[in-house]
Residue frames as a rotation matrix with the C-alpha (Angstrom) as fourth column:
UNK 1
0.832 0.532 0.159 31.05
-0.414 0.786 -0.459 74.85
-0.369 0.316 0.874 -65.11
UNK 2
0.011 -0.878 0.479 33.66
-0.125 0.474 0.872 72.21
-0.992 -0.069 -0.104 -65.96
UNK 3
-0.579 -0.299 -0.759 34.90
-0.770 -0.105 0.629 71.30
-0.268 0.948 -0.170 -69.38
UNK 4
0.548 0.822 0.155 32.67
-0.630 0.527 -0.570 69.16
-0.551 0.215 0.807 -71.58
UNK 5
-0.687 -0.618 0.382 33.53
-0.167 0.646 0.745 66.05
-0.707 0.448 -0.547 -73.56
UNK 6
0.232 0.731 -0.642 32.07
-0.768 -0.267 -0.582 65.86
-0.596 0.628 0.500 -77.05
UNK 7
-0.258 -0.273 0.927 31.76
0.532 0.761 0.372 63.39
-0.807 0.589 -0.051 -79.93
UNK 8
0.227 0.254 -0.940 32.02
-0.576 -0.744 -0.339 65.00
-0.786 0.618 -0.023 -83.38
UNK 9
0.690 0.149 0.708 31.84
0.423 0.710 -0.563 63.62
-0.587 0.688 0.427 -86.94
UNK 10
-0.164 -0.813 -0.558 35.01
-0.381 -0.470 0.797 64.02
-0.910 0.343 -0.232 -89.04
UNK 11
0.833 0.540 0.125 34.01
-0.053 0.302 -0.952 63.84
-0.551 0.786 0.280 -92.71
UNK 12
-0.100 -0.974 0.201 37.05
0.104 0.191 0.976 62.34
-0.990 0.118 0.083 -94.42
UNK 13
0.183 0.216 0.959 35.45
0.958 0.180 -0.223 62.91
-0.221 0.960 -0.174 -97.82
UNK 14
0.923 0.199 0.331 35.99
0.269 -0.946 -0.180 66.63
0.277 0.255 -0.926 -97.35
UNK 15
0.449 -0.788 0.422 39.17
-0.802 -0.563 -0.199 66.81
0.394 -0.249 -0.885 -95.30
UNK 16
0.263 -0.456 -0.850 41.88
0.274 0.880 -0.387 64.35
0.925 -0.131 0.357 -94.31
UNK 17
0.719 0.107 0.686 41.57
-0.561 -0.494 0.665 65.05
0.410 -0.863 -0.295 -90.60
UNK 18
0.927 -0.373 0.037 43.64
0.284 0.765 0.578 62.01
-0.244 -0.525 0.815 -89.70
UNK 19
0.269 -0.867 0.420 46.59
0.859 0.019 -0.511 63.16
0.435 0.498 0.750 -91.78
UNK 20
0.270 -0.108 0.957 46.36
-0.142 -0.987 -0.072 66.69
0.952 -0.117 -0.282 -90.36
UNK 21
0.889 0.121 0.441 46.33
-0.445 0.015 0.895 65.38
0.102 -0.992 0.067 -86.77
UNK 22
0.799 -0.593 0.103 49.18
0.536 0.779 0.325 62.95
-0.273 -0.204 0.940 -87.33
UNK 23
0.135 -0.798 0.587 51.43
0.872 -0.185 -0.452 65.32
0.470 0.573 0.671 -89.31
UNK 24
-0.185 -0.132 0.974 50.57
0.011 -0.991 -0.132 68.68
0.983 -0.014 0.185 -87.72
UNK 25
-0.830 -0.102 -0.549 49.28
0.514 0.244 -0.822 67.63
0.218 -0.964 -0.150 -84.30
UNK 26
-0.583 0.679 -0.445 46.06
0.010 -0.542 -0.840 69.63
-0.812 -0.494 0.310 -84.73
UNK 27
-0.472 0.494 0.731 43.04
0.850 0.035 0.525 70.35
0.234 0.869 -0.436 -86.87
UNK 28
-0.947 0.319 -0.043 41.03
-0.308 -0.936 -0.172 73.52
-0.095 -0.150 0.984 -87.37
UNK 29
-0.590 0.807 0.003 37.32
0.807 0.590 -0.020 72.98
-0.018 -0.009 -1.000 -86.55
UNK 30
-0.373 0.495 0.785 34.60
0.311 -0.730 0.609 75.38
0.874 0.472 0.118 -87.70
UNK 31
-0.980 -0.180 0.082 33.62
0.013 -0.471 -0.882 77.77
0.197 -0.863 0.464 -84.96
UNK 32
-0.264 0.959 0.104 29.90
-0.614 -0.250 0.749 76.95
0.744 0.134 0.654 -85.14
UNK 33
0.052 0.214 -0.975 30.11
0.540 0.816 0.208 74.23
0.840 -0.538 -0.074 -82.47
UNK 34
0.755 0.307 0.579 29.64
-0.276 -0.652 0.706 75.27
0.594 -0.693 -0.408 -78.83
UNK 35
0.340 -0.739 -0.582 33.11
0.778 0.569 -0.268 74.12
0.529 -0.362 0.768 -77.82
UNK 36
0.935 -0.229 0.270 35.09
-0.332 -0.830 0.448 75.99
0.122 -0.508 -0.853 -75.18
UNK 37
0.041 -0.993 -0.113 38.83
-0.608 0.065 -0.791 76.05
0.793 0.101 -0.601 -74.64
UNK 38
-0.582 -0.332 0.742 39.69
-0.800 0.396 -0.451 73.02
-0.144 -0.856 -0.496 -72.50
UNK 39
0.504 0.829 0.242 36.89
-0.720 0.558 -0.413 70.81
-0.477 0.034 0.878 -73.85
UNK 40
-0.632 -0.577 0.517 37.73
-0.212 0.771 0.601 67.29
-0.745 0.270 -0.610 -75.08
UNK 41
0.346 0.699 -0.626 36.47
-0.868 -0.014 -0.496 66.32
-0.355 0.715 0.602 -78.56
UNK 42
-0.342 -0.330 0.880 36.46
0.024 0.933 0.359 62.66
-0.940 0.144 -0.311 -79.67
UNK 43
-0.278 0.173 -0.945 36.39
-0.899 -0.394 0.193 62.33
-0.338 0.903 0.265 -83.45
UNK 44
0.205 0.444 0.872 34.18
0.108 0.875 -0.471 59.72
-0.973 0.191 0.131 -85.11
UNK 45
-0.655 -0.631 -0.416 35.82
-0.376 -0.205 0.904 59.06
-0.655 0.748 -0.103 -88.47
UNK 46
0.306 0.864 -0.399 33.47
-0.796 0.001 -0.606 58.82
-0.523 0.503 0.688 -91.50
UNK 47
0.102 -0.313 -0.944 35.69
-0.869 0.434 -0.238 56.43
0.484 0.845 -0.228 -93.46
UNK 48
-0.738 -0.485 -0.469 36.51
-0.214 0.827 -0.519 53.88
0.640 -0.283 -0.715 -90.76
UNK 49
0.253 0.967 0.029 33.23
-0.234 0.032 0.972 54.30
0.939 -0.253 0.234 -88.76
UNK 50
0.329 -0.192 -0.925 34.96
0.861 0.463 0.211 54.52
0.388 -0.865 0.318 -85.40
UNK 51
0.975 -0.195 0.109 36.20
-0.223 -0.850 0.477 56.95
0.000 -0.489 -0.872 -82.79
UNK 52
0.571 -0.820 -0.035 39.91
0.640 0.471 -0.607 57.22
0.515 0.325 0.794 -83.53
UNK 53
-0.429 -0.801 0.417 41.15
0.433 -0.587 -0.683 60.50
0.792 -0.113 0.600 -82.03
UNK 54
0.490 0.420 -0.764 40.91
0.863 -0.356 0.358 62.27
-0.122 -0.835 -0.537 -78.73
UNK 55
-0.296 -0.547 0.783 41.56
0.601 -0.744 -0.293 66.01
0.743 0.384 0.549 -79.15
UNK 56
-0.035 0.286 -0.958 41.41
0.898 -0.411 -0.155 69.05
-0.438 -0.866 -0.243 -76.90
UNK 57
0.682 0.304 0.665 40.20
0.559 -0.803 -0.206 72.55
0.472 0.513 -0.717 -77.73
UNK 58
-0.048 -0.816 -0.576 43.28
0.969 -0.177 0.171 74.73
-0.241 -0.550 0.799 -77.15
UNK 59
-0.852 -0.181 -0.491 42.22
0.110 -0.979 0.170 77.98
-0.512 0.090 0.854 -78.87
UNK 60
0.165 0.908 0.386 39.21
0.846 0.071 -0.528 79.68
-0.506 0.414 -0.757 -80.46
UNK 61
0.866 0.261 -0.426 38.68
0.012 -0.863 -0.505 82.43
-0.499 0.432 -0.751 -83.03
UNK 62
-0.185 -0.977 0.105 41.63
-0.010 0.109 0.994 81.14
-0.983 0.182 -0.029 -85.09
UNK 63
0.150 0.088 -0.985 42.28
-0.968 -0.191 -0.164 81.41
-0.202 0.978 0.057 -88.79
UNK 64
0.953 0.215 0.211 42.08
-0.164 0.958 -0.235 78.05
-0.253 0.190 0.949 -90.58
UNK 65
0.139 -0.984 -0.113 45.54
-0.937 -0.167 0.306 76.47
-0.320 0.063 -0.945 -90.66
UNK 66
-0.291 -0.222 0.931 44.81
-0.089 0.975 0.204 72.97
-0.953 -0.024 -0.303 -92.04
UNK 67
0.446 0.586 -0.677 43.82
-0.668 -0.286 -0.687 73.92
-0.596 0.758 0.264 -95.62
UNK 68
-0.359 -0.681 -0.638 46.48
-0.932 0.303 0.200 71.69
0.057 0.666 -0.744 -97.16
UNK 69
-0.931 0.008 0.364 44.63
-0.094 0.961 -0.262 68.61
-0.352 -0.278 -0.894 -95.88
UNK 70
0.008 0.993 -0.114 41.30
-0.392 -0.101 -0.914 69.50
-0.920 0.052 0.388 -97.47
UNK 71
-0.526 -0.106 0.844 40.17
0.578 0.683 0.447 67.46
-0.624 0.722 -0.298 -100.49
UNK 72
0.315 0.594 0.740 38.04
0.889 -0.459 -0.010 70.37
0.333 0.661 -0.673 -101.71
UNK 73
-0.195 -0.358 0.913 38.36
0.106 -0.933 -0.344 74.10
0.975 0.030 0.219 -101.30
UNK 74
-0.475 -0.028 -0.880 38.88
0.864 0.173 -0.472 74.73
0.166 -0.984 -0.058 -97.58
UNK 75
0.602 0.739 0.301 36.44
0.634 -0.672 0.382 77.26
0.485 -0.039 -0.874 -96.15
UNK 76
-0.505 -0.754 0.420 38.01
0.344 -0.622 -0.703 80.52
0.792 -0.210 0.573 -95.03
UNK 77
0.541 0.818 0.196 36.20
0.041 -0.258 0.965 80.52
0.840 -0.514 -0.173 -91.72
UNK 78
-0.121 -0.491 0.863 37.05
-0.888 -0.336 -0.315 81.20
0.444 -0.804 -0.396 -88.12
UNK 79
0.295 0.146 -0.944 37.88
-0.063 0.989 0.134 77.98
0.954 0.020 0.301 -86.23
UNK 80
0.818 -0.223 0.530 38.70
-0.508 0.152 0.848 76.28
-0.270 -0.963 0.011 -83.00
UNK 81
-0.094 -0.858 -0.505 42.11
-0.781 0.378 -0.497 74.62
0.617 0.348 -0.706 -82.79
UNK 82
0.884 0.363 0.296 41.85
-0.466 0.737 0.489 70.99
-0.041 -0.570 0.821 -81.70
UNK 83
-0.093 -0.996 -0.007 45.13
-0.982 0.093 -0.167 69.53
0.167 -0.009 -0.986 -80.53
UNK 84
0.315 0.124 -0.941 45.79
-0.225 0.973 0.052 65.79
0.922 0.196 0.334 -80.78
UNK 85
0.238 -0.181 0.954 45.82
-0.970 0.000 0.242 64.17
-0.044 -0.983 -0.176 -77.33
UNK 86
-0.439 -0.340 0.832 45.64
-0.360 0.915 0.185 60.46
-0.824 -0.218 -0.524 -78.23
UNK 87
-0.165 0.375 -0.912 44.95
-0.930 0.249 0.270 58.06
0.329 0.893 0.308 -81.11
UNK 88
-0.050 0.261 0.964 43.13
-0.563 0.790 -0.243 54.76
-0.825 -0.555 0.107 -80.64
UNK 89
-0.445 -0.215 -0.869 43.66
-0.885 0.250 0.392 51.84
0.133 0.944 -0.301 -83.04
UNK 90
-0.915 0.112 0.388 41.69
-0.035 0.935 -0.352 48.98
-0.402 -0.335 -0.852 -81.47
UNK 91
-0.736 0.677 -0.003 38.18
0.167 0.185 0.968 47.79
0.656 0.712 -0.249 -82.27
UNK 92
-0.504 0.535 -0.678 36.37
0.855 0.200 -0.478 48.76
-0.120 -0.821 -0.559 -79.06
UNK 93
-0.397 0.359 -0.845 35.31
-0.006 -0.921 -0.389 52.13
-0.918 -0.150 0.368 -80.50
UNK 94
-0.965 0.168 0.202 33.81
0.231 0.180 0.956 50.79
0.124 0.969 -0.212 -83.77
UNK 95
-0.589 0.795 0.145 30.32
-0.702 -0.592 0.396 51.95
0.401 0.132 0.907 -84.64
UNK 96
0.065 0.660 -0.749 28.76
-0.095 0.751 0.654 48.54
0.993 0.029 0.112 -83.89
UNK 97
-0.387 -0.256 -0.886 30.18
0.820 0.345 -0.458 48.62
0.422 -0.903 0.076 -80.36
UNK 98
-0.998 -0.041 0.038 29.30
0.023 -0.920 -0.391 52.25
0.051 -0.389 0.920 -79.77
UNK 99
-0.331 0.942 -0.052 25.66
-0.435 -0.103 0.894 51.54
0.837 0.319 0.444 -80.64
UNK 100
0.052 0.291 -0.955 25.51
0.611 0.747 0.261 49.20
0.790 -0.598 -0.139 -77.63
UNK 101
-0.504 -0.327 -0.800 26.42
0.848 -0.362 -0.386 52.20
-0.163 -0.873 0.460 -75.48
UNK 102
0.208 0.777 -0.595 23.81
0.578 -0.588 -0.566 54.56
-0.789 -0.226 -0.571 -76.87
UNK 103
-0.746 -0.494 -0.446 25.46
-0.085 -0.594 0.800 55.86
-0.660 0.635 0.401 -80.07
UNK 104
0.276 0.961 -0.025 22.73
-0.028 -0.018 -0.999 56.89
-0.961 0.276 0.022 -82.52
UNK 105
-0.632 -0.547 0.549 24.67
0.550 0.183 0.815 57.53
-0.546 0.817 0.185 -85.72
UNK 106
0.066 0.726 0.685 22.71
0.995 -0.098 0.008 58.81
0.073 0.681 -0.729 -88.73
UNK 107
0.391 0.228 0.892 21.54
0.374 -0.924 0.073 62.40
0.841 0.305 -0.447 -88.53
UNK 108
0.959 -0.030 -0.281 22.79
0.262 -0.276 0.925 62.71
-0.105 -0.961 -0.257 -84.93
UNK 109
0.143 -0.988 0.063 26.29
0.917 0.156 0.368 62.97
-0.373 0.005 0.928 -86.39
UNK 110
0.283 0.020 0.959 25.57
0.727 -0.656 -0.201 66.30
0.625 0.754 -0.200 -88.04
UNK 111
0.521 -0.067 0.851 26.08
-0.428 -0.883 0.193 68.24
0.738 -0.465 -0.489 -84.83
UNK 112
-0.599 -0.759 -0.255 28.74
-0.077 0.372 -0.925 67.62
0.797 -0.534 -0.281 -82.16
UNK 113
0.538 0.842 0.036 27.13
-0.223 0.101 0.970 66.20
0.813 -0.530 0.242 -79.01
UNK 114
-0.654 -0.725 0.217 28.03
-0.395 0.083 -0.915 65.95
0.645 -0.684 -0.340 -75.34
UNK 115
-0.107 0.762 0.639 24.71
-0.970 -0.222 0.102 64.90
0.220 -0.608 0.762 -73.80
UNK 116
0.702 0.361 -0.614 24.93
-0.309 0.931 0.193 61.07
0.642 0.054 0.765 -74.00
UNK 117
0.328 -0.586 0.741 26.64
-0.944 -0.168 0.284 60.38
-0.042 -0.793 -0.608 -70.67
UNK 118
0.689 -0.015 0.724 26.64
-0.137 0.979 0.150 56.59
-0.711 -0.203 0.673 -71.08
UNK 119
0.870 -0.358 0.339 28.38
0.437 0.241 -0.867 56.85
0.228 0.902 0.366 -74.47
UNK 120
0.530 -0.700 0.479 30.88
-0.487 -0.713 -0.504 59.45
0.694 0.034 -0.719 -73.26
UNK 121
0.455 -0.351 0.819 31.72
-0.802 0.237 0.548 57.42
-0.386 -0.906 -0.173 -70.15
UNK 122
0.812 -0.134 0.567 32.36
0.272 0.948 -0.165 54.36
-0.516 0.289 0.807 -72.35
UNK 123
0.769 -0.539 0.345 34.61
0.256 -0.235 -0.938 56.26
0.586 0.809 -0.043 -74.77
UNK 124
0.455 -0.592 0.665 36.57
-0.800 -0.600 0.013 57.77
0.392 -0.538 -0.746 -71.86
UNK 125
0.644 -0.170 0.746 37.10
-0.457 0.697 0.553 54.30
-0.613 -0.697 0.371 -70.38
UNK 126
0.818 -0.351 0.455 38.79
0.561 0.660 -0.500 53.16
-0.124 0.664 0.737 -73.60
UNK 127
0.487 -0.682 0.545 41.09
0.079 -0.587 -0.805 56.17
0.870 0.436 -0.232 -74.00
């Protein structure tokens, strides 16, 4: 089976994911998602309400290495390493636009998702 493309919610109230990606080139992501090495993960940012980053899963079963970017006590859990691939700064991936392509928002953000093909195809076309 080929690699999947996911959308995941980056809660900037808990961790400055953007700063970690820009300064370190990666983030540590809790190992409870069903990611696999090689998967692409697009990050929907809680503070700006848009998809801003394209990342790739490059390792699993890693110790957390982004603790300095957490705004609260960073969990000492096993993680995936997501490497920065690209950053998007336009307005075509804002929440209001994503909704037109099937983005649900709300509770659907609690778990990373790959099943909305229309949405994922749209996001890929922008990156």
